[in-house]
mmCIF file of the N, C-alpha and C atoms, coordinates in Angstrom:
data_MODEL
# 
_entry.id   MODEL 
# 
loop_
_atom_site.group_PDB 
_atom_site.id 
_atom_site.type_symbol 
_atom_site.label_atom_id 
_atom_site.label_alt_id 
_atom_site.label_comp_id 
_atom_site.label_asym_id 
_atom_site.label_entity_id 
_atom_site.label_seq_id 
_atom_site.pdbx_PDB_ins_code 
_atom_site.Cartn_x 
_atom_site.Cartn_y 
_atom_site.Cartn_z 
_atom_site.occupancy 
_atom_site.B_iso_or_equiv 
_atom_site.pdbx_formal_charge 
_atom_site.auth_seq_id 
_atom_site.auth_comp_id 
_atom_site.auth_asym_id 
_atom_site.auth_atom_id 
_atom_site.pdbx_PDB_model_num 
ATOM 1   N N  . MET A 1 1  ? 96.158  94.782  88.187  1.00 0.00 ? 1  MET A N  1 
ATOM 2   C CA . MET A 1 1  ? 97.486  94.216  88.201  1.00 0.00 ? 1  MET A CA 1 
ATOM 3   C C  . MET A 1 1  ? 97.536  93.074  87.194  1.00 0.00 ? 1  MET A C  1 
ATOM 4   N N  . PHE A 1 2  ? 98.607  93.021  86.430  1.00 0.00 ? 2  PHE A N  1 
ATOM 5   C CA . PHE A 1 2  ? 98.783  91.980  85.444  1.00 0.00 ? 2  PHE A CA 1 
ATOM 6   C C  . PHE A 1 2  ? 99.278  90.699  86.109  1.00 0.00 ? 2  PHE A C  1 
ATOM 7   N N  . LYS A 1 3  ? 99.007  89.581  85.460  1.00 0.00 ? 3  LYS A N  1 
ATOM 8   C CA . LYS A 1 3  ? 99.386  88.290  86.023  1.00 0.00 ? 3  LYS A CA 1 
ATOM 9   C C  . LYS A 1 3  ? 100.888 88.213  86.302  1.00 0.00 ? 3  LYS A C  1 
ATOM 10  N N  . HIS A 1 4  ? 101.713 88.699  85.382  1.00 0.00 ? 4  HIS A N  1 
ATOM 11  C CA . HIS A 1 4  ? 103.156 88.603  85.580  1.00 0.00 ? 4  HIS A CA 1 
ATOM 12  C C  . HIS A 1 4  ? 103.628 89.482  86.739  1.00 0.00 ? 4  HIS A C  1 
ATOM 13  N N  . GLN A 1 5  ? 102.873 90.519  87.082  1.00 0.00 ? 5  GLN A N  1 
ATOM 14  C CA . GLN A 1 5  ? 103.240 91.356  88.224  1.00 0.00 ? 5  GLN A CA 1 
ATOM 15  C C  . GLN A 1 5  ? 102.883 90.679  89.531  1.00 0.00 ? 5  GLN A C  1 
ATOM 16  N N  . ALA A 1 6  ? 101.738 90.037  89.569  1.00 0.00 ? 6  ALA A N  1 
ATOM 17  C CA . ALA A 1 6  ? 101.283 89.386  90.794  1.00 0.00 ? 6  ALA A CA 1 
ATOM 18  C C  . ALA A 1 6  ? 102.209 88.240  91.185  1.00 0.00 ? 6  ALA A C  1 
ATOM 19  N N  . ASN A 1 7  ? 102.821 87.607  90.206  1.00 0.00 ? 7  ASN A N  1 
ATOM 20  C CA . ASN A 1 7  ? 103.683 86.471  90.471  1.00 0.00 ? 7  ASN A CA 1 
ATOM 21  C C  . ASN A 1 7  ? 105.155 86.843  90.584  1.00 0.00 ? 7  ASN A C  1 
ATOM 22  N N  . ALA A 1 8  ? 105.463 88.141  90.518  1.00 0.00 ? 8  ALA A N  1 
ATOM 23  C CA . ALA A 1 8  ? 106.855 88.579  90.590  1.00 0.00 ? 8  ALA A CA 1 
ATOM 24  C C  . ALA A 1 8  ? 107.416 88.288  91.978  1.00 0.00 ? 8  ALA A C  1 
ATOM 25  N N  . PRO A 1 9  ? 108.670 87.843  92.046  1.00 0.00 ? 9  PRO A N  1 
ATOM 26  C CA . PRO A 1 9  ? 109.257 87.573  93.361  1.00 0.00 ? 9  PRO A CA 1 
ATOM 27  C C  . PRO A 1 9  ? 109.441 88.854  94.151  1.00 0.00 ? 9  PRO A C  1 
ATOM 28  N N  . LYS A 1 10 ? 109.399 88.738  95.473  1.00 0.00 ? 10 LYS A N  1 
ATOM 29  C CA . LYS A 1 10 ? 109.558 89.920  96.324  1.00 0.00 ? 10 LYS A CA 1 
ATOM 30  C C  . LYS A 1 10 ? 110.956 90.500  96.161  1.00 0.00 ? 10 LYS A C  1 
ATOM 31  N N  . ARG A 1 11 ? 111.959 89.639  96.148  1.00 0.00 ? 11 ARG A N  1 
ATOM 32  C CA . ARG A 1 11 ? 113.336 90.093  96.016  1.00 0.00 ? 11 ARG A CA 1 
ATOM 33  C C  . ARG A 1 11 ? 113.830 89.749  94.620  1.00 0.00 ? 11 ARG A C  1 
ATOM 34  N N  . VAL A 1 12 ? 114.304 90.730  93.892  1.00 0.00 ? 12 VAL A N  1 
ATOM 35  C CA . VAL A 1 12 ? 114.836 90.529  92.549  1.00 0.00 ? 12 VAL A CA 1 
ATOM 36  C C  . VAL A 1 12 ? 116.348 90.404  92.660  1.00 0.00 ? 12 VAL A C  1 
ATOM 37  N N  . GLU A 1 13 ? 116.910 89.494  91.901  1.00 0.00 ? 13 GLU A N  1 
ATOM 38  C CA . GLU A 1 13 ? 118.360 89.308  91.910  1.00 0.00 ? 13 GLU A CA 1 
ATOM 39  C C  . GLU A 1 13 ? 119.047 90.622  91.574  1.00 0.00 ? 13 GLU A C  1 
ATOM 40  N N  . ARG A 1 14 ? 120.008 90.983  92.396  1.00 0.00 ? 14 ARG A N  1 
ATOM 41  C CA . ARG A 1 14 ? 120.714 92.239  92.189  1.00 0.00 ? 14 ARG A CA 1 
ATOM 42  C C  . ARG A 1 14 ? 121.726 92.118  91.064  1.00 0.00 ? 14 ARG A C  1 
ATOM 43  N N  . GLY A 1 15 ? 121.911 93.208  90.374  1.00 0.00 ? 15 GLY A N  1 
ATOM 44  C CA . GLY A 1 15 ? 122.865 93.251  89.268  1.00 0.00 ? 15 GLY A CA 1 
ATOM 45  C C  . GLY A 1 15 ? 124.277 93.505  89.755  1.00 0.00 ? 15 GLY A C  1 
ATOM 46  N N  . ARG A 1 16 ? 125.061 94.048  88.897  1.00 0.00 ? 16 ARG A N  1 
ATOM 47  C CA . ARG A 1 16 ? 126.463 94.325  89.180  1.00 0.00 ? 16 ARG A CA 1 
ATOM 48  C C  . ARG A 1 16 ? 126.609 95.219  90.404  1.00 0.00 ? 16 ARG A C  1 
ATOM 49  N N  . ARG A 1 17 ? 127.568 94.936  91.230  1.00 0.00 ? 17 ARG A N  1 
ATOM 50  C CA . ARG A 1 17 ? 127.908 95.706  92.429  1.00 0.00 ? 17 ARG A CA 1 
ATOM 51  C C  . ARG A 1 17 ? 126.773 95.743  93.450  1.00 0.00 ? 17 ARG A C  1 
ATOM 52  N N  . GLY A 1 18 ? 125.849 94.786  93.413  1.00 0.00 ? 18 GLY A N  1 
ATOM 53  C CA . GLY A 1 18 ? 124.816 94.705  94.425  1.00 0.00 ? 18 GLY A CA 1 
ATOM 54  C C  . GLY A 1 18 ? 123.723 95.754  94.323  1.00 0.00 ? 18 GLY A C  1 
ATOM 55  N N  . ARG A 1 19 ? 123.638 96.417  93.198  1.00 0.00 ? 19 ARG A N  1 
ATOM 56  C CA . ARG A 1 19 ? 122.603 97.443  93.045  1.00 0.00 ? 19 ARG A CA 1 
ATOM 57  C C  . ARG A 1 19 ? 121.273 96.811  92.686  1.00 0.00 ? 19 ARG A C  1 
ATOM 58  N N  . ARG A 1 20 ? 120.213 97.459  93.123  1.00 0.00 ? 20 ARG A N  1 
ATOM 59  C CA . ARG A 1 20 ? 118.873 96.987  92.794  1.00 0.00 ? 20 ARG A CA 1 
ATOM 60  C C  . ARG A 1 20 ? 118.507 97.436  91.383  1.00 0.00 ? 20 ARG A C  1 
ATOM 61  N N  . SER A 1 21 ? 117.701 96.625  90.710  1.00 0.00 ? 21 SER A N  1 
ATOM 62  C CA . SER A 1 21 ? 117.251 96.984  89.365  1.00 0.00 ? 21 SER A CA 1 
ATOM 63  C C  . SER A 1 21 ? 116.226 98.121  89.453  1.00 0.00 ? 21 SER A C  1 
ATOM 64  N N  . ARG A 1 22 ? 116.016 98.811  88.351  1.00 0.00 ? 22 ARG A N  1 
ATOM 65  C CA . ARG A 1 22 ? 115.032 99.889  88.301  1.00 0.00 ? 22 ARG A CA 1 
ATOM 66  C C  . ARG A 1 22 ? 113.653 99.341  88.643  1.00 0.00 ? 22 ARG A C  1 
ATOM 67  N N  . PHE A 1 23 ? 113.358 98.137  88.147  1.00 0.00 ? 23 PHE A N  1 
ATOM 68  C CA . PHE A 1 23 ? 112.061 97.528  88.422  1.00 0.00 ? 23 PHE A CA 1 
ATOM 69  C C  . PHE A 1 23 ? 111.891 97.255  89.913  1.00 0.00 ? 23 PHE A C  1 
ATOM 70  N N  . GLU A 1 24 ? 112.931 96.737  90.554  1.00 0.00 ? 24 GLU A N  1 
ATOM 71  C CA . GLU A 1 24 ? 112.839 96.432  91.984  1.00 0.00 ? 24 GLU A CA 1 
ATOM 72  C C  . GLU A 1 24 ? 112.644 97.709  92.797  1.00 0.00 ? 24 GLU A C  1 
ATOM 73  N N  . ILE A 1 25 ? 113.374 98.757  92.467  1.00 0.00 ? 25 ILE A N  1 
ATOM 74  C CA . ILE A 1 25 ? 113.233 100.027 93.187  1.00 0.00 ? 25 ILE A CA 1 
ATOM 75  C C  . ILE A 1 25 ? 111.834 100.597 92.999  1.00 0.00 ? 25 ILE A C  1 
ATOM 76  N N  . ALA A 1 26 ? 111.317 100.538 91.770  1.00 0.00 ? 26 ALA A N  1 
ATOM 77  C CA . ALA A 1 26 ? 109.967 101.041 91.509  1.00 0.00 ? 26 ALA A CA 1 
ATOM 78  C C  . ALA A 1 26 ? 108.930 100.246 92.291  1.00 0.00 ? 26 ALA A C  1 
ATOM 79  N N  . ARG A 1 27 ? 109.106 98.931  92.354  1.00 0.00 ? 27 ARG A N  1 
ATOM 80  C CA . ARG A 1 27 ? 108.170 98.090  93.103  1.00 0.00 ? 27 ARG A CA 1 
ATOM 81  C C  . ARG A 1 27 ? 108.200 98.434  94.583  1.00 0.00 ? 27 ARG A C  1 
ATOM 82  N N  . VAL A 1 28 ? 109.387 98.605  95.126  1.00 0.00 ? 28 VAL A N  1 
ATOM 83  C CA . VAL A 1 28 ? 109.543 98.935  96.540  1.00 0.00 ? 28 VAL A CA 1 
ATOM 84  C C  . VAL A 1 28 ? 108.928 100.300 96.837  1.00 0.00 ? 28 VAL A C  1 
ATOM 85  N N  . LEU A 1 29 ? 109.214 101.292 95.998  1.00 0.00 ? 29 LEU A N  1 
ATOM 86  C CA . LEU A 1 29 ? 108.662 102.634 96.209  1.00 0.00 ? 29 LEU A CA 1 
ATOM 87  C C  . LEU A 1 29 ? 107.137 102.621 96.166  1.00 0.00 ? 29 LEU A C  1 
ATOM 88  N N  . SER A 1 30 ? 106.589 101.854 95.245  1.00 0.00 ? 30 SER A N  1 
ATOM 89  C CA . SER A 1 30 ? 105.137 101.766 95.127  1.00 0.00 ? 30 SER A CA 1 
ATOM 90  C C  . SER A 1 30 ? 104.519 101.127 96.378  1.00 0.00 ? 30 SER A C  1 
ATOM 91  N N  . ALA A 1 31 ? 105.115 100.038 96.835  1.00 0.00 ? 31 ALA A N  1 
ATOM 92  C CA . ALA A 1 31 ? 104.605 99.359  98.034  1.00 0.00 ? 31 ALA A CA 1 
ATOM 93  C C  . ALA A 1 31 ? 104.702 100.269 99.259  1.00 0.00 ? 31 ALA A C  1 
ATOM 94  N N  . CYS A 1 32 ? 105.800 100.993 99.369  1.00 0.00 ? 32 CYS A N  1 
ATOM 95  C CA . CYS A 1 32 ? 105.988 101.885 100.520 1.00 0.00 ? 32 CYS A CA 1 
ATOM 96  C C  . CYS A 1 32 ? 105.031 103.070 100.465 1.00 0.00 ? 32 CYS A C  1 
ATOM 97  N N  . ALA A 1 33 ? 104.789 103.582 99.280  1.00 0.00 ? 33 ALA A N  1 
ATOM 98  C CA . ALA A 1 33 ? 103.849 104.703 99.140  1.00 0.00 ? 33 ALA A CA 1 
ATOM 99  C C  . ALA A 1 33 ? 102.445 104.275 99.564  1.00 0.00 ? 33 ALA A C  1 
ATOM 100 N N  . ARG A 1 34 ? 102.045 103.057 99.167  1.00 0.00 ? 34 ARG A N  1 
ATOM 101 C CA . ARG A 1 34 ? 100.722 102.555 99.584  1.00 0.00 ? 34 ARG A CA 1 
ATOM 102 C C  . ARG A 1 34 ? 100.651 102.456 101.107 1.00 0.00 ? 34 ARG A C  1 
ATOM 103 N N  . ARG A 1 35 ? 101.709 101.957 101.720 1.00 0.00 ? 35 ARG A N  1 
ATOM 104 C CA . ARG A 1 35 ? 101.733 101.817 103.188 1.00 0.00 ? 35 ARG A CA 1 
ATOM 105 C C  . ARG A 1 35 ? 101.693 103.179 103.867 1.00 0.00 ? 35 ARG A C  1 
ATOM 106 N N  . GLN A 1 36 ? 102.438 104.131 103.333 1.00 0.00 ? 36 GLN A N  1 
ATOM 107 C CA . GLN A 1 36 ? 102.479 105.465 103.931 1.00 0.00 ? 36 GLN A CA 1 
ATOM 108 C C  . GLN A 1 36 ? 101.139 106.182 103.761 1.00 0.00 ? 36 GLN A C  1 
ATOM 109 N N  . ASN A 1 37 ? 100.438 105.932 102.665 1.00 0.00 ? 37 ASN A N  1 
ATOM 110 C CA . ASN A 1 37 ? 99.118  106.535 102.470 1.00 0.00 ? 37 ASN A CA 1 
ATOM 111 C C  . ASN A 1 37 ? 98.112  106.024 103.494 1.00 0.00 ? 37 ASN A C  1 
ATOM 112 N N  . LYS A 1 38 ? 98.391  104.851 104.058 1.00 0.00 ? 38 LYS A N  1 
ATOM 113 C CA . LYS A 1 38 ? 97.523  104.284 105.089 1.00 0.00 ? 38 LYS A CA 1 
ATOM 114 C C  . LYS A 1 38 ? 97.968  104.688 106.489 1.00 0.00 ? 38 LYS A C  1 
ATOM 115 N N  . GLY A 1 39 ? 98.946  105.587 106.567 1.00 0.00 ? 39 GLY A N  1 
ATOM 116 C CA . GLY A 1 39 ? 99.379  106.088 107.861 1.00 0.00 ? 39 GLY A CA 1 
ATOM 117 C C  . GLY A 1 39 ? 100.658 105.475 108.395 1.00 0.00 ? 39 GLY A C  1 
ATOM 118 N N  . GLY A 1 40 ? 101.316 104.653 107.610 1.00 0.00 ? 40 GLY A N  1 
ATOM 119 C CA . GLY A 1 40 ? 102.558 104.034 108.051 1.00 0.00 ? 40 GLY A CA 1 
ATOM 120 C C  . GLY A 1 40 ? 103.741 104.981 107.903 1.00 0.00 ? 40 GLY A C  1 
ATOM 121 N N  . SER A 1 41 ? 104.811 104.689 108.617 1.00 0.00 ? 41 SER A N  1 
ATOM 122 C CA . SER A 1 41 ? 106.009 105.521 108.540 1.00 0.00 ? 41 SER A CA 1 
ATOM 123 C C  . SER A 1 41 ? 106.934 105.026 107.429 1.00 0.00 ? 41 SER A C  1 
ATOM 124 N N  . GLN A 1 42 ? 107.784 105.933 106.957 1.00 0.00 ? 42 GLN A N  1 
ATOM 125 C CA . GLN A 1 42 ? 108.747 105.569 105.925 1.00 0.00 ? 42 GLN A CA 1 
ATOM 126 C C  . GLN A 1 42 ? 109.736 104.528 106.472 1.00 0.00 ? 42 GLN A C  1 
ATOM 127 N N  . ARG A 1 43 ? 110.145 104.700 107.703 1.00 0.00 ? 43 ARG A N  1 
ATOM 128 C CA . ARG A 1 43 ? 111.093 103.766 108.315 1.00 0.00 ? 43 ARG A CA 1 
ATOM 129 C C  . ARG A 1 43 ? 110.506 102.360 108.385 1.00 0.00 ? 43 ARG A C  1 
ATOM 130 N N  . ARG A 1 44 ? 109.269 102.251 108.842 1.00 0.00 ? 44 ARG A N  1 
ATOM 131 C CA . ARG A 1 44 ? 108.615 100.937 108.945 1.00 0.00 ? 44 ARG A CA 1 
ATOM 132 C C  . ARG A 1 44 ? 108.423 100.321 107.560 1.00 0.00 ? 44 ARG A C  1 
ATOM 133 N N  . SER A 1 45 ? 108.068 101.150 106.577 1.00 0.00 ? 45 SER A N  1 
ATOM 134 C CA . SER A 1 45 ? 107.903 100.656 105.207 1.00 0.00 ? 45 SER A CA 1 
ATOM 135 C C  . SER A 1 45 ? 109.205 100.090 104.682 1.00 0.00 ? 45 SER A C  1 
ATOM 136 N N  . ALA A 1 46 ? 110.302 100.785 104.946 1.00 0.00 ? 46 ALA A N  1 
ATOM 137 C CA . ALA A 1 46 ? 111.618 100.328 104.494 1.00 0.00 ? 46 ALA A CA 1 
ATOM 138 C C  . ALA A 1 46 ? 111.970 98.998  105.154 1.00 0.00 ? 46 ALA A C  1 
ATOM 139 N N  . GLU A 1 47 ? 111.690 98.873  106.437 1.00 0.00 ? 47 GLU A N  1 
ATOM 140 C CA . GLU A 1 47 ? 111.965 97.624  107.141 1.00 0.00 ? 47 GLU A CA 1 
ATOM 141 C C  . GLU A 1 47 ? 111.166 96.472  106.555 1.00 0.00 ? 47 GLU A C  1 
ATOM 142 N N  . GLU A 1 48 ? 109.897 96.707  106.259 1.00 0.00 ? 48 GLU A N  1 
ATOM 143 C CA . GLU A 1 48 ? 109.044 95.654  105.701 1.00 0.00 ? 48 GLU A CA 1 
ATOM 144 C C  . GLU A 1 48 ? 109.523 95.211  104.325 1.00 0.00 ? 48 GLU A C  1 
ATOM 145 N N  . GLN A 1 49 ? 110.035 96.150  103.539 1.00 0.00 ? 49 GLN A N  1 
ATOM 146 C CA . GLN A 1 49 ? 110.513 95.834  102.192 1.00 0.00 ? 49 GLN A CA 1 
ATOM 147 C C  . GLN A 1 49 ? 111.971 95.396  102.169 1.00 0.00 ? 49 GLN A C  1 
ATOM 148 N N  . GLU A 1 50 ? 112.598 95.409  103.345 1.00 0.00 ? 50 GLU A N  1 
ATOM 149 C CA . GLU A 1 50 ? 113.990 94.991  103.491 1.00 0.00 ? 50 GLU A CA 1 
ATOM 150 C C  . GLU A 1 50 ? 114.948 95.823  102.641 1.00 0.00 ? 50 GLU A C  1 
ATOM 151 N N  . VAL A 1 51 ? 114.755 97.145  102.695 1.00 0.00 ? 51 VAL A N  1 
ATOM 152 C CA . VAL A 1 51 ? 115.651 98.075  101.999 1.00 0.00 ? 51 VAL A CA 1 
ATOM 153 C C  . VAL A 1 51 ? 116.063 99.172  102.978 1.00 0.00 ? 51 VAL A C  1 
ATOM 154 N N  . PRO A 1 52 ? 117.215 99.798  102.740 1.00 0.00 ? 52 PRO A N  1 
ATOM 155 C CA . PRO A 1 52 ? 117.602 100.925 103.587 1.00 0.00 ? 52 PRO A CA 1 
ATOM 156 C C  . PRO A 1 52 ? 116.657 102.108 103.378 1.00 0.00 ? 52 PRO A C  1 
ATOM 157 N N  . GLY A 1 53 ? 116.464 102.885 104.408 1.00 0.00 ? 53 GLY A N  1 
ATOM 158 C CA . GLY A 1 53 ? 115.623 104.074 104.297 1.00 0.00 ? 53 GLY A CA 1 
ATOM 159 C C  . GLY A 1 53 ? 116.125 105.048 103.249 1.00 0.00 ? 53 GLY A C  1 
ATOM 160 N N  . THR A 1 54 ? 117.441 105.049 103.024 1.00 0.00 ? 54 THR A N  1 
ATOM 161 C CA . THR A 1 54 ? 118.007 105.961 102.020 1.00 0.00 ? 54 THR A CA 1 
ATOM 162 C C  . THR A 1 54 ? 117.544 105.613 100.613 1.00 0.00 ? 54 THR A C  1 
ATOM 163 N N  . THR A 1 55 ? 117.212 104.343 100.363 1.00 0.00 ? 55 THR A N  1 
ATOM 164 C CA . THR A 1 55 ? 116.685 103.949 99.054  1.00 0.00 ? 55 THR A CA 1 
ATOM 165 C C  . THR A 1 55 ? 115.343 104.634 98.818  1.00 0.00 ? 55 THR A C  1 
ATOM 166 N N  . LEU A 1 56 ? 114.494 104.667 99.846  1.00 0.00 ? 56 LEU A N  1 
ATOM 167 C CA . LEU A 1 56 ? 113.202 105.336 99.717  1.00 0.00 ? 56 LEU A CA 1 
ATOM 168 C C  . LEU A 1 56 ? 113.378 106.842 99.561  1.00 0.00 ? 56 LEU A C  1 
ATOM 169 N N  . GLN A 1 57 ? 114.277 107.407 100.346 1.00 0.00 ? 57 GLN A N  1 
ATOM 170 C CA . GLN A 1 57 ? 114.510 108.852 100.263 1.00 0.00 ? 57 GLN A CA 1 
ATOM 171 C C  . GLN A 1 57 ? 115.017 109.243 98.891  1.00 0.00 ? 57 GLN A C  1 
ATOM 172 N N  . HIS A 1 58 ? 115.954 108.471 98.359  1.00 0.00 ? 58 HIS A N  1 
ATOM 173 C CA . HIS A 1 58 ? 116.504 108.787 97.038  1.00 0.00 ? 58 HIS A CA 1 
ATOM 174 C C  . HIS A 1 58 ? 115.433 108.650 95.955  1.00 0.00 ? 58 HIS A C  1 
ATOM 175 N N  . GLY A 1 59 ? 114.663 107.574 96.011  1.00 0.00 ? 59 GLY A N  1 
ATOM 176 C CA . GLY A 1 59 ? 113.637 107.345 94.991  1.00 0.00 ? 59 GLY A CA 1 
ATOM 177 C C  . GLY A 1 59 ? 112.554 108.404 94.993  1.00 0.00 ? 59 GLY A C  1 
ATOM 178 N N  . SER A 1 60 ? 112.065 108.771 96.169  1.00 0.00 ? 60 SER A N  1 
ATOM 179 C CA . SER A 1 60 ? 111.011 109.796 96.224  1.00 0.00 ? 60 SER A CA 1 
ATOM 180 C C  . SER A 1 60 ? 111.584 111.167 95.890  1.00 0.00 ? 60 SER A C  1 
ATOM 181 N N  . GLY A 1 61 ? 112.818 111.431 96.287  1.00 0.00 ? 61 GLY A N  1 
ATOM 182 C CA . GLY A 1 61 ? 113.449 112.706 95.950  1.00 0.00 ? 61 GLY A CA 1 
ATOM 183 C C  . GLY A 1 61 ? 113.687 112.852 94.461  1.00 0.00 ? 61 GLY A C  1 
ATOM 184 N N  . ARG A 1 62 ? 114.025 111.741 93.810  1.00 0.00 ? 62 ARG A N  1 
ATOM 185 C CA . ARG A 1 62 ? 114.259 111.778 92.364  1.00 0.00 ? 62 ARG A CA 1 
ATOM 186 C C  . ARG A 1 62 ? 112.980 112.175 91.626  1.00 0.00 ? 62 ARG A C  1 
ATOM 187 N N  . LYS A 1 63 ? 111.841 111.641 92.074  1.00 0.00 ? 63 LYS A N  1 
ATOM 188 C CA . LYS A 1 63 ? 110.566 112.000 91.453  1.00 0.00 ? 63 LYS A CA 1 
ATOM 189 C C  . LYS A 1 63 ? 110.286 113.491 91.607  1.00 0.00 ? 63 LYS A C  1 
ATOM 190 N N  . GLU A 1 64 ? 110.555 114.025 92.784  1.00 0.00 ? 64 GLU A N  1 
ATOM 191 C CA . GLU A 1 64 ? 110.280 115.435 93.052  1.00 0.00 ? 64 GLU A CA 1 
ATOM 192 C C  . GLU A 1 64 ? 111.211 116.363 92.279  1.00 0.00 ? 64 GLU A C  1 
ATOM 193 N N  . ARG A 1 65 ? 112.447 115.930 92.047  1.00 0.00 ? 65 ARG A N  1 
ATOM 194 C CA . ARG A 1 65 ? 113.430 116.771 91.365  1.00 0.00 ? 65 ARG A CA 1 
ATOM 195 C C  . ARG A 1 65 ? 113.318 116.734 89.843  1.00 0.00 ? 65 ARG A C  1 
ATOM 196 N N  . THR A 1 66 ? 112.592 115.766 89.305  1.00 0.00 ? 66 THR A N  1 
ATOM 197 C CA . THR A 1 66 ? 112.495 115.630 87.859  1.00 0.00 ? 66 THR A CA 1 
ATOM 198 C C  . THR A 1 66 ? 111.640 116.744 87.283  1.00 0.00 ? 66 THR A C  1 
ATOM 199 N N  . ASP A 1 67 ? 112.204 117.441 86.312  1.00 0.00 ? 67 ASP A N  1 
ATOM 200 C CA . ASP A 1 67 ? 111.508 118.561 85.680  1.00 0.00 ? 67 ASP A CA 1 
ATOM 201 C C  . ASP A 1 67 ? 110.757 118.070 84.446  1.00 0.00 ? 67 ASP A C  1 
ATOM 202 N N  . ALA A 1 68 ? 109.628 117.428 84.671  1.00 0.00 ? 68 ALA A N  1 
ATOM 203 C CA . ALA A 1 68 ? 108.794 116.902 83.590  1.00 0.00 ? 68 ALA A CA 1 
ATOM 204 C C  . ALA A 1 68 ? 107.354 116.863 84.079  1.00 0.00 ? 68 ALA A C  1 
ATOM 205 N N  . ASP A 1 69 ? 106.466 116.593 83.156  1.00 0.00 ? 69 ASP A N  1 
ATOM 206 C CA . ASP A 1 69 ? 105.050 116.463 83.490  1.00 0.00 ? 69 ASP A CA 1 
ATOM 207 C C  . ASP A 1 69 ? 104.904 115.377 84.571  1.00 0.00 ? 69 ASP A C  1 
ATOM 208 N N  . PRO A 1 70 ? 104.212 115.661 85.675  1.00 0.00 ? 70 PRO A N  1 
ATOM 209 C CA . PRO A 1 70 ? 104.070 114.680 86.761  1.00 0.00 ? 70 PRO A CA 1 
ATOM 210 C C  . PRO A 1 70 ? 103.492 113.340 86.313  1.00 0.00 ? 70 PRO A C  1 
ATOM 211 N N  . GLU A 1 71 ? 102.599 113.357 85.328  1.00 0.00 ? 71 GLU A N  1 
ATOM 212 C CA . GLU A 1 71 ? 102.033 112.094 84.851  1.00 0.00 ? 71 GLU A CA 1 
ATOM 213 C C  . GLU A 1 71 ? 103.087 111.257 84.129  1.00 0.00 ? 71 GLU A C  1 
ATOM 214 N N  . LEU A 1 72 ? 103.979 111.910 83.386  1.00 0.00 ? 72 LEU A N  1 
ATOM 215 C CA . LEU A 1 72 ? 105.064 111.185 82.727  1.00 0.00 ? 72 LEU A CA 1 
ATOM 216 C C  . LEU A 1 72 ? 106.047 110.628 83.745  1.00 0.00 ? 72 LEU A C  1 
ATOM 217 N N  . VAL A 1 73 ? 106.359 111.424 84.748  1.00 0.00 ? 73 VAL A N  1 
ATOM 218 C CA . VAL A 1 73 ? 107.266 110.964 85.800  1.00 0.00 ? 73 VAL A CA 1 
ATOM 219 C C  . VAL A 1 73 ? 106.683 109.724 86.467  1.00 0.00 ? 73 VAL A C  1 
ATOM 220 N N  . GLU A 1 74 ? 105.401 109.764 86.783  1.00 0.00 ? 74 GLU A N  1 
ATOM 221 C CA . GLU A 1 74 ? 104.747 108.620 87.437  1.00 0.00 ? 74 GLU A CA 1 
ATOM 222 C C  . GLU A 1 74 ? 104.797 107.391 86.532  1.00 0.00 ? 74 GLU A C  1 
ATOM 223 N N  . LEU A 1 75 ? 104.581 107.581 85.238  1.00 0.00 ? 75 LEU A N  1 
ATOM 224 C CA . LEU A 1 75 ? 104.617 106.470 84.296  1.00 0.00 ? 75 LEU A CA 1 
ATOM 225 C C  . LEU A 1 75 ? 106.002 105.848 84.249  1.00 0.00 ? 75 LEU A C  1 
ATOM 226 N N  . PHE A 1 76 ? 107.022 106.657 84.067  1.00 0.00 ? 76 PHE A N  1 
ATOM 227 C CA . PHE A 1 76 ? 108.371 106.123 83.906  1.00 0.00 ? 76 PHE A CA 1 
ATOM 228 C C  . PHE A 1 76 ? 108.994 105.635 85.208  1.00 0.00 ? 76 PHE A C  1 
ATOM 229 N N  . GLU A 1 77 ? 108.469 106.062 86.341  1.00 0.00 ? 77 GLU A N  1 
ATOM 230 C CA . GLU A 1 77 ? 108.977 105.600 87.629  1.00 0.00 ? 77 GLU A CA 1 
ATOM 231 C C  . GLU A 1 77 ? 108.117 104.485 88.211  1.00 0.00 ? 77 GLU A C  1 
ATOM 232 N N  . SER A 1 78 ? 107.142 103.998 87.456  1.00 0.00 ? 78 SER A N  1 
ATOM 233 C CA . SER A 1 78 ? 106.259 102.952 87.964  1.00 0.00 ? 78 SER A CA 1 
ATOM 234 C C  . SER A 1 78 ? 106.883 101.574 87.778  1.00 0.00 ? 78 SER A C  1 
ATOM 235 N N  . ALA A 1 79 ? 106.324 100.599 88.458  1.00 0.00 ? 79 ALA A N  1 
ATOM 236 C CA . ALA A 1 79 ? 106.830 99.230  88.398  1.00 0.00 ? 79 ALA A CA 1 
ATOM 237 C C  . ALA A 1 79 ? 106.215 98.434  87.269  1.00 0.00 ? 79 ALA A C  1 
ATOM 238 N N  . VAL A 1 80 ? 105.413 99.048  86.423  1.00 0.00 ? 80 VAL A N  1 
ATOM 239 C CA . VAL A 1 80 ? 104.793 98.349  85.310  1.00 0.00 ? 80 VAL A CA 1 
ATOM 240 C C  . VAL A 1 80 ? 105.880 97.955  84.313  1.00 0.00 ? 80 VAL A C  1 
ATOM 241 N N  . ALA A 1 81 ? 105.945 96.693  84.020  1.00 0.00 ? 81 ALA A N  1 
ATOM 242 C CA . ALA A 1 81 ? 106.995 96.211  83.100  1.00 0.00 ? 81 ALA A CA 1 
ATOM 243 C C  . ALA A 1 81 ? 106.442 96.022  81.706  1.00 0.00 ? 81 ALA A C  1 
# 
């Protein structure tokens, strides 16, 4: 993890119309995926990250629906800035 990532705030200021930034969504999805890999539920992960469960469903569904090389999808959907 890079220094600027470790010091990133948990909540990123929302842009126009209260939408989350791409970086914030990627960070949340990454944190939730780590929790789910350890046996946690999607609902509990969403609660811990303070996001609606639909945000997680949409983000993970978008990755699955993308017709591209899985490694490229992972790169472009990652929280690396």
